[in-house]
C-alpha positions, 0 to 999 in steps of 0.5 A: 500500499502506497504512504501518502504523504503529510502535507499541510493540506493534506494534515488539514483535509484529515482533520475536515473530514473528521468535522465533518463526521462529527456534524452529521452524527449530530455532535457540534462539541467535537466538530468544533474542536475539530475546525478548531484544530484545523484551523491552528494546524493551518495558521502553523503550517502557512501562516495567518495570511494562507488563503487556506487559512481563511478558509478553516476560520469561514469554516469555523464560524460556520460551525459557530453559527449553527450553533446559534453562536452569532457574535463569535461567528461574525468575528471568525467571517471578519477575520477569514474577511481580512485575509481574503481582502489581504490575499484576493482583493475586493474584486474578488467572488470568493471575497464577496461569498465570504461577506455574505456569509457576514451579512447572514450572521447581522441577518439572524441577529437582526441588525437588518441595517448592517445585514443590507450593508455588507449584501450591498457591497457583496452585490456590487463585487458580483456584479463587477467581478461576475456580470449582472446576469450570474445566478449569485447575483440574483442569490445576493438581491433575494437575499435583500428582499428578506431582510426588507420584507423583515424590516416590513419594507415590503415596496423594497422587498418586492424589487428586490424578489424581482430582480433576482427573478429577473437575474435568475430568469436569464441564468436559468431560465423562465421556469426554474424554481429559483425564478419562480420562487422569486417572482412568486415573493414578488407577486405574494408581496405586490397583493399584499400590498393592492388588499392592504 
């Protein structure tokens, strides 16, 4: 049997797989400990500013979020964002994805203005790097619509859902479930407005 050479990537990957198994088994504390171990391994082997460290920070943040530890999740996503920014710059799709993660934490905590600010930056980055018709732009618009709904801003939500539906239609076609869902949400708000 061939020996697998242990490199920083394989060591961290093994630890991450262990964390994933713990998650599936419903053992969040063990999963968190494994993600923390993977993060420390990445830091030691590749440094604070390596892209793999940012990925490990994002995984740790995600686990915090699953456990309802939103402040810790936001702190870890913020650290990951800093590394992403240094490594990839503001115009990279991965940076926009990291922004979306931070925005979702703000949203889950009811910090809607912060979520909208972060989502807006992510949307502009995605439009510049991927094009306005890319499905992730639709995802961002949909997330913004959800925040507007939470704020009771039905007109803004309807417009954002409609814009998301247009993006999805261009990307996937008129009969795709994402397109239909966004359009249904926009129509529902339009009907609610008519009956109000």
